[in-house]
N, C-alpha and C positions, 0 to 999 in steps of 0.2 A: 332098480339098477340100469336094466338095458334102457330104460327110457329116458334117463339121466345121460347116458351115452349118446343117443340119437339126437337128443335136444342139443348137445355140446357139439355135435358135427354138423348139424344144422346153423347153429350160430356161428360157428367157424366160418362157413361157407357163405354166410349172409354179410358178416362185419365187413370183409375186404371190400364187396361191391358198394355196401353203404358209404364207406369211407372214400371209395373212389367215386362215388355221386356226389359227395359233398366237398371233394377237393377242389380249390378252384383251378379253373380251365385256362392256365396260362397262356396256352399255345391261341388262343382266341384272340388276345390282345393285339391291336395294331402293332406294327413295326414301330420301335424308337424315331426311324426316319421318316415316318408318318407324323409321330405324335409331337415332334421336338424339332424346332431350328437346327439344321446341323451345315457343316463347311464341307468344302470339297477344293480340293486342288487338283489341277490339270494341266500336262505338258503336251504341246500340239507339234506334229510336223506337217509342213503345210507345202502343196503346188499352186502356182500361181499363174495365172494367163492373163496377160494385160488386154485391157478392154479400152474401146472409145478412141479418143484422139490420142492418148497415150501409146495405144499399140499402132496407130497408123502413122504419128509424126516422130515417135523417138525409138522405143521397144517394142517389137512383136514376139519376141521370144518366151517362152515359159520359164518360169523359174523354179528351182527346187531348192534353194536356200532361204527357206522361211521357217522359222520356230517360233513358239510362244509359250508363255506360262500363265495361268490365269488361277486366281482366287475367288470363290463363290460362296455366298451366304444362300442357303436354302430355306425359305421359308415355309410355314405349314400349309400355307394356301398354294396355288399352282405358280407363282413367282418366286424368282431367285435374283438377286444381284451380285455384282462382283467388278472386278477389274483385271484387266490383261495387258501385258507388257510383251512384245514381239519385236523381231529383227527379220528383215526381208530386203533381198538383194536382187536386183536385176542388171543384166549386161548383154549387149550386143555390140558385135564387131564388124566392120565394114571394110570392104577392099579399099586398097589405095587410090586416093583421089586429091583434087587438087581443090582447097578450101581458101576463102576470102576471108581477112583477118578484119577487125574493126580498125585498124589504122591503114586499110587499102591494100594492104600487101597480100601475098599469096603464098601457101604452104601447101606442098605435098606430103603428104602422110596417110597410114592408116588410123581410122578413127575408132574410137572405142568409146560406146556410151554406157554409162553405170549409173545406177539410182539405189542408194542405202536407205532403207526407212528404218525408223524405232518408233512403232505405234503404240501410244500408251492410252487406252481406252477404258472408260466405264462402259457396264452392259447390264441388261435386263432382259431376263430369260422368262417366257411363259411356257408352262410345260402341260401337256395335254393327258398324261398319265399319274398315278399315283407314284410317290417317291420310292417305292419298294418294288415297282414294276419291272419286269425283266428288259423291256423296252419302253423307253421314256422320249418319245418326240417332243421338240421344243422349236419356236421361233425366237430371234434374239434381236435386239435393237443395240447399238453400240455407238458411243461417240468420245471423243478425246482430242488429243494433237499427236503428231508425228515430228520427230526430228529427223529433217531431211538432209542428205549429203548428194547433189548432183554435181557429176563431173564427166566431163567429155575430154579423152584424152586424145592429142593430135601427136601421134608419136610419143615423145618424151614430155611434150607441153601437155597443159591441162587449163580447162575453163571449169572453175569449182564455184559452186553456191552452197552454202549451208543455212538452212530457215527451220523455224518451226511453224506449222501450218495446222489448221483445223483437220480433223479426220472424222470419217464416220463409218458406219456400216450397218448391213442388214443380213441377216443368215437365218437359215434352218437345218436343224441336225436332230440327233436324236443319241441319247444314251444307252448302253447295254450294261446290265449287270451282269458279271462274272458268275455270281453265287446269290440267291435270295438272301436278303439281309446283310449281304456281305459288303466289304469296304472299297472292291476294286472294281473297276469296268471300264469299258472303252466309250469314245464320245466320237462321233462322226459328224461333220459340220462342212455345209456348203454356204459360204458367205461372199456377198458384193461389198468392196471397201473403195471409198472414195476420198481423196484428200486434195483438198484445195492450193493450187501452186500455178504459177504463171513465169516462166523463165526461158527463154532463149528455143528451144524446139518443142517446149511443153507450153502450150497456152491456153487449155481448158481443163486443168488439172490431171490428178493420178488416179487411175482406177483400174480394179481388177476383180476377176473372179478367183477367189480361193476355195480349195478344197482341202480339208484337214482330217488327219486321224489323231487322236489322242488319247491318253491313258490317263484314268484320275483315281485318286484315292477319297475317299470320304469318312468323316466322322463325326462324332456329336459328343 
């Protein structure tokens, strides 16, 4: 009888260990974000510094009225593609001066220079880390078009032109997951953006260096 009781205790102790050994180790499976294509939406706030002839000839003041939202498809390899729609506004006010008009007359006024852009771009990212890494550096190429509103105010008078022009960009950045396997994170990016445009004070296009901070949500 004693032998049966001892055997029962030994069996009771061995069975859980055997079951645990045979159970599938689900925690060793790769994250779904590594195994499947997933999606990501990012909202950004951007500070922009004018560059090149745009800065020297038209507006040299930094702008902090820039926003965008992007939708991204993240593939199982190192690439992702997406689209981004943004808003950007530059402004500079000059002291009162006398300006020559196209008809030969002169006007004394305070000049206010503005430029509004609505860039619509497709982009491709190359990521240097796994999709579920806490820090995911990347490089980005983008191209598309910008809806432009160029307006120079002379007091209450205005010289305005609205056009759609090609836009391109190149950037580097990094994503930061708030939690491993989580849905939320931050995205920091520095990007050079150029737009082909030639009118009045702007003769060699619009260019700027943009630094942005974004928050993203991802799902699969």
